[in-house]
N, C-alpha and C positions, 0 to 999 in steps of 0.2 A: 490291778490298780496302777502298775507301772505304765501300762498303755494309756490309761486315762490321764495320768499325771503329766505326760508330755504335752497335753492339750491345754493345760492351765495357762492363764494370762499372767505374765510376769508383772509383779507389782511396780517395780521401778520403770519398766518400759511403758506401762499403762500411764503412770504419772507424767512421763516425758511427752507422750503423744497427746495426752489430755491437755497439757499446758500449751502445746503448739496450736491446738484447735479450740481452746477454751472460749475465746471471744465469739467465734462463729457458732460454736455449739450452744453457748448460753443464749445468743440471739435467736437461734432456731427454736429452742425450747420456749422462749418468751413469745415468739410469733405463733407457735402452735397453741400455746395456752390462750393467747388473745383471740385466736380464731374460734375457740370454743364458745365464746360469748357473742360472736358476730352472726347475725342472721341475714344481713343485706348483701349476701354474696352467694353465688351459685356457679355451677360449671358454665352456664350460659354467660355470666358476667366475666368469667375468666377468658372465654373465647373472644368476647368483645374487647376486653382489655388488651389482649395480645394483638388484635387487629389494629388497635391504635398505636401501641408501643413498638410492635415489630411488623409494621404494615408490609414492608417489602421483603422480610425474611421468608425463606422457603419453609413452609409448614409441613408439606407432604411431598414425598417422592415415591412414585409407584410406576415401575416400568418406564414408559415414555411420558408420564404425566408429572407435572409439578404444580403445586398450588402454594401461593404465598399466604401469609396469615390473613391479609385483607381478602384475598379471593376465597379462602376457606370460610371465613365468616360470612361473606356474601352468599356463597353457595348453601351454607347451612341455613341462612335466613330464607332462601327460596324454598327449601324443604319445610321449614317451620311454617311459613305463610300458607303453603299448599296444604299441609296437614291441618292447620287451623280451619281452612276452607272446607275440609272434610269432616269438621265437627270435633277434632281432637282438642282436648282441654286439660287443664292441670289435674293430675291424679289418674288420668287414663293409663291403662297398661298397654304397651306396644310390644308385641312379641316379634323378635327378629331372628330369622334363620338365614344366615349369610356367611360366606367365607370371607377371608381377609380381602379388602379392597377399600379405596378411599370413601366410597359411599357409606360404609359401615360407620365410620367416625362422623360423617356429615349427618347421618340420620340420628345417631345417638346425641350429637350436638343439638340437633333440632328439637329432639324430645326434651333435652335439658332446658332449652329456652322457653318451651311451652309449659314445663312442669310435669310432663308426662313421664311415666316410669318405663324405661327400656328393659324388657325381659330378654336377656341374652341367652338364647337357646343353643345348647351344645349340638352342633350339626353332625357329630359322629354317632349320636344316639340313634337307636332304631326301635320301631314298633312300640312295645309296652313302655319302655323308659321315655321315649320321645313323647308319646301320648300323655304320660304322667306329668312331665314337665310343662307341657302346653296347658293341661287342665289345672295345674297348680297355680298358674298365674293367668287366670282368665281376663279377658279384656275385649274391647271393641275393635282392636286393630291387630292385624298380623301382616308382617312384611316377609315375603318369601323370595329369595334370590333364585334365579333360574337353575343354578347348580344344586339347589336343595328342593326343587319343586317335586320331583318324583318321590322322594322320601316323605315329604309332607303330604302329598296327595294320597299316599298309600294308607294313611291313618286319619285323613281329614274328616271322613264321614263319622268317625267315632267321637269327634269333638263336639258334636251337636251344636254347631255354630248357628246363631240366630240369623234371621233375614237382615238384621241391622248390622251384622258384623262386616267390617270393611277389610277386604283382602287386597293387598298391594303386591304387584309382581315387578321384580327388577331384573331386566335382561342382563345376561352376562356374556356368553359366547355367541348368542343368537342362534342356538341350535334348535330351540323349540319356540313356537309362536306364543304370543301372549294368550294365556288360557282364558276361557269365558268366566265371567263373574269376578275377574281380577282387574284392578286398575293398574295400568302400565305406568309406572312412575316417570319413565323417561319421556313420555308424551306430554307431560304437563309442567314439570318443574321450571323450565326456562321461561314460562309466562308469568312467573311470580316475582314479587319485589325482592331486591337485594338488601333493603334496609332492615335494621334491627327491629324485631317485633316488640310491641309494648309488653308482651307477656313476661319477658325476661325479668323485669323489675318486680314481678309478683312471686317469684320463686325464692324460697328461703334455703339457707344452708342446711337446715334440719329436715328439709323435705326429702322424701324418697326419690332416688335417682335411678338406681339399677337393681335388677334382680340377677344375681349370679348363682348358678346351681352348683351345689356341692353334695357329695354323698353323705357328709356328716359321719356318724359312727354306725348307724344301722339303717336298713331299709332302702327305699328308693331315694333318688336325689331330693334335696331340700332347696328351697329358694331362699337364698341369703339376701337380706336387704342392705344395700349400700346407699347412704345418704350423700348429698352433695358435699358436705363438709369432709367426709371421709376421703374423697378423691382429691379435694383441694389441699388436704394435709400434705400430699405428695409434692405439690408445687413449692412448699416451704422446705420440706426435708431434703429433697434432691437438688435444690438450687445451689446450695453451698456445702451443707453439712455432710452429706453422705459421699457424693463423688464430685460435686461441683459441675454444674451444667453451664456451658457457654452458649451464646447465640450462634456461634459458629459450629456447634456440635451437630452431628446427625446420628440419631438413635435408630438402629436397625431392629425391627420387630417382625419375626416370622412365626411367633406363637399365635394360636388362634385368639381372636378378639373376644370370644365368648368366655374366656378365662379372665380372672380378676387381674392377673399380672400385666398383660399388655396394656389395658386401659388404666387400671388403678396405679400402675407403676410407670410403664413406658410413656403413655400419653401425658400423664401427670408430670413426669420428669421433663419432657420436651416443652410443655407449656410453662414450666417454671421460669424459663429465661429465654424464650423465643428460639429454641432449637428445632431442628427438623426431624420428622419421622420418616424413615424409609420402610415401606411396607413390603414384606415378603408374602406371597400368596399362601405358602405353607413352608414349614421347615424342611429343607432338603440338605442332607449332609454333603452331597456332591456339588450343590450350587452355592452353599453357604458363603464361602470366602470369595467366590466370584461376585456375588451380589454385594458383599461388604465393599469390595473394591469398586464396583460399578457406582455405588452410591457415595463412595468415600466416607463410609460410616466410621465414627470415632468411638461409638459406644454400641453395645448390643444387649438386648434383654434375654435372659437365659432362665432355664430351669436346669437342674443337675444333669438330667438325661441328655440335654443338648451338648453340654460340655463333654460328657463321656462319649457320645457319638463322634464328636470331633477328635477326641483323643484316640479313639479306636482306629481312625484312619492311618494308613502308613505315613510316616514322616515325609515331609516334602521340603525342598529348598525354598518353596514359597510360603512356608509356615509363618515366617516373620514379615512377609511382604503384605502387610495390611496396615490400615490406618487406625485400628482400634487400640486404645490404651486403657479404657475403663469398661467394666461390665456391671450390670445391675440385675439381680435376680435372687433366686433361692434354690438350695439343694446341691450346691457344689460340694462334693464330698472330700474329706481329708486325704483319701488315698490318691487323688489326682490333683488336688488344689495347687500345690507348689509347682508341679511339673506342667500343669496347664498354663499357668502364668508365664513360666519360662519359655515354653515352646512357642507361644503365640504373642509374646511381648506385652502381656497385660501387667500394668502397674498397680491398678486399683480395682478391688473387688467389692462392689457395693452389695454384699450379701445382706439379706433381711429375712426375718421370720415374722409371719403374722397370718391370722386366719381371715377369710373373707367376712366372717361374722363380726369381726371387730373384737375389741376388748383390750388389745395391747399389741406390742411388737418389739422386736429386737432389730437393730440396725448396726452395720459394721462401720460406724462413724470413724473409727480410728485405724481402719485398714489392717487389722490383724489377720493372719492366716488361720484357717480351720476354725471358724466360729460363725454363728449366726449374728453375732454382734452384741451391742450394748442395749440394755433396756432402761429408758429414763423414767418409766412409770412403775407403780407397784406390781410386783409379781412374786411368786413363790414356786420353788421346785420341791415337791413333797415326796416322802417315802411312799413307795408303791409296791404292792404284792402282785407280781406278775401271774403267779399261779391262780390266785383268787380273783385276779382281774379287778382290783379295787384299791383305793388308797388305804394306807395303814393308819388307824386311829389309836391313840394311847388310852390309858385307863380312864382319863377324864373325857374321852370321846372326841379329842381334837387331833388334827393332823400335825405332823412334824416335818420341818424342813430337812433336806439332806445336807451333808457337809460338803465343803468345797472338794471337787474331785469325784463326787458321787452322782449317780443318775437317779432321777425321779420324775414324777408327773408334773408338768408345767401348769400352773394356774395363774390367771390374771385377776387382779382385784376388780370387782364390778363397781367402778367409781361413778357415783351420781347416775346410776342406771345407764352407764355408757355402752352396755352390750345391746346392740340392736337385734341381733339374732336372725330368726327366720320368719317367713310369712306365717308359719304355723306356731302359735303361742305355746302349744304343748311341747313341741320339739325344742323351742327356745328354753323352756323350763328344765328340760332334761340336761342341758349343758351347764347348769348352775349347781354348785355345791354350797350348802348353807352350814353355819356353825363350824367353820373350818378351824380357826385359831381362837375364836371367842364366840359367845352366844350372839346371834343376830348378824354376823358378817356374811357376805355373799361373795363367792369367787367363781370365776369362769373356768370350766374344765376344757382345756385345749385338746385333750385326747392324745397328747404327744409326750414322749419321754425325752428329756434333755439332760445333758451333763452340766453341772455347775462348774464353770471355769474360773470363778472368782472375778472380782472387779465388775460385777453386774453383767458379765458375759456368759454365754452358754453355747453348747454344741448340740445340734439335733442328733438324736440317736435312732428313734423309731416311733411308729404309731402303735397304739394299743387298741384293744377291743375288736370290733367286728369290721374293721376297715384296714386295708393295706394299700400301699402306694406303689404304682407301677406305671412306667412311661409318663411320669409327671401327672398322673391322675389318681384320685382316691377311688378305690374299688370297693363297693359294698358287698360283703360276703352274703348278707341276707338276700339281696336282690339276685345274686348269682345262684344261690341255693334254690330259691323259688323257681327260677327258670329251669335249672337242671332237673329238679324233681318232677317237672312236667313232661320230661322226655320219656317216651314210651318204655325204654329198657331200664329206667332208674326207679328203684324203690325209695331211696333216701340218699342225701348227699351232705357232705360237710366241706365248706370252702374256706381257705385260709391262704395267707401269703408265705412263701418260702424264699430264702435268700439264695441267689445264684451268684457265685463268685465273679467279681469283675463287673457287676451291674449295680445300679442304684435301685433302691426300693426293694420290693418283694414280688416275685412272680406268682401268679395264681395257681393254686393246686386244689383239686377237688378229690376228696375221697368218696367213693361211690359204693353203695350196696346195690348190685344189679338184681333185677327181678328174676333173671335166669342165669345161665352160665356165661362166662366171658366169651366163650366160643360163639355164642349167639348174639353178642353185643354188637350193635350197629355203629361202629366207630365213624364210618364215612358220613352217615346221616347225622350223627351228633355234631361233627365239625360244621356241616352245612347249616344245621340248626343254630349253632353258635354264631356263625357268620351272618345269618339272616337277622338275628335278634340282638346282637351285641356289637358295641364298638370294638375295633380290632384289639385295643389294649386290654379289654376286659375278658377276652377269650382265655380260659385256663391253659397254662403251659403243660402242667402235669395232671395225670389222672391215676389215682390209686384205687384198687379194687379190694374190698374187704367183705367178709361174711356178715359183720354187724358193726355198729357204731356204739360207743359208750355214751350214755346220757347222764346228766346231772340229776339231782333229786327233783329239780324243777323242770325236768324233761327237756333241757337244752343240750345241744350237742357238745360233748366234751372234746375240745380241740387242742388243749394244751400239749398232750402227748404227740398228737399228729403233727403239730407245728415243730416240736423238738426233733422229731424223726425226719421231717422233710422228705427228700427223695433219695436218702442214703440207702441204696440197695444192699449195701454190705450188712446192714442191720435189720432190713425189712424183708420179710418173706413174701409179702403180698406183691402181685404183679403191678408194675407201674408203667404207664405209657407217657410219652413225651411228644409235644408238638415242636419240632425243631425249626429254627428260623428259615423262612422261605417255603416251608412245606405246607401242604394242605391236607395232611392226614397224620394221625397219631401212630407212633411206632413204639414197639416194646423197648423199654429202657434196659439196655444191656450194660455189662460192666465196661465194655469198650466205649459206648456212648457216654456213660456216667463219667469215665475218666476224662474224656474230651471236654465235657462240660466244666469239670473242675479245673481243667488246664486252659480254659478260655478259648477253646478251639471254635466254639460257636458264638456268634455275635447276636445275643438275644436283645 
């Protein structure tokens, strides 16, 4: 309790900071509430508005390329007119496989103006997971960047694409020729009008805009629906209330655009007040601050792992030699929060908490340390039984809220059906709790444990259920177990996340019952099997071998004890193998290696 108490929000300090920002805060809430009833606005109208109001402001910085807001809008229009000429219309699904580059935002912007739904495919996925995501959001159009062509081509025959399906190819480095049956986008775009298309005015705030993929709590990835209004909210929240965006700001984004944060937070924040986006092809800890200086970035978008990677680098005299004063993101952990700010000269941390599926969110409006922020909408943190893996209900059958300083399961109230959810209605229903505090009420299960800090603030503690978070990604244990169980030497497996000291989230660990003895187990083949079928962050770090696994009465794997034991070889007799950073093979976890892991000698 003493550890938790130090994270509580001081009442007097909260009142002081609230008073300072009361006017801006109240205006923001009013503007957000007003947006709920507006339909004549979309992401396309935001792009066109910025082209008028910030015409000559730089919108995009990418390597040696710059685009003003006027140029960005005109280029977006050319894509929109071309897509319309190819038969694209409102409601069509456009699947996009592309790494970070300006064309990503241009194409998404074009879809927004047409009213098409951009399905942002995770390009780190392989084979079964990639195929699943593509099939989950079927449509007439697929755009494949040159850098993603081989991965897509490997499973394209399994998609059963019709003869009417339109495949677009976007050259990148020019290393492979334009493939047959694909339309090369670069050959046609320049021939089309730069004027705003008429379709923009027909798109509504409540129309579907993006499909973002999340692992949810079980099974393969789910397609989360984001409507136009959801992204536009950010242009209100980030303009003044959270960090304050100036037309002179440059926001550096190196996180992949297929995640919700770069577009839903980063692009939205930039468009709130005519700021620029500096695009990094991908996050690189060695290039990070050099690119910040190159673009003269004043803000960057983060997830907790980015901050930890930067903190793990040896201190440098150049640490304070940067133009950044504000950061926006989620997952900055308390053990490095204050030190990170001090080391790199950060004054404002725009930490937020929210799920892609919607429902509610916390925002660090008042710039406190060690918090996901303040929640202006109805929520509850309820008592949760970790062992039984379910909320606690009292004698009357209702849930109970935790006290200040206690940890529980976060729920958001489902106001006016505000939870958009997934493309799969059954999966959406699984996220809802009914009869929570009274008969007939409906609350959204976030699947996250949070600490109630008081004054409507909270601190993220951990995820529950069958998902764990590693390298800024939610990893589905069900999906991993299905894959591992198909390996020839495995009889059955149980996958879960375990904490490695000095890291964020939980690393993957698989407990395996082998078909034969461990001496015969093909470790090298298993690693290559993982590498071929999984994104790098989903490959388990630890393998534990047992003779049997305990099952519940409903024949589910009983993981609670396995999670508690982790990889502590002092109390575990079973052999454990580990994939050390930079290695391409599993090695036996010895006491020496175990000691070095606990002492942060390895940078996972």
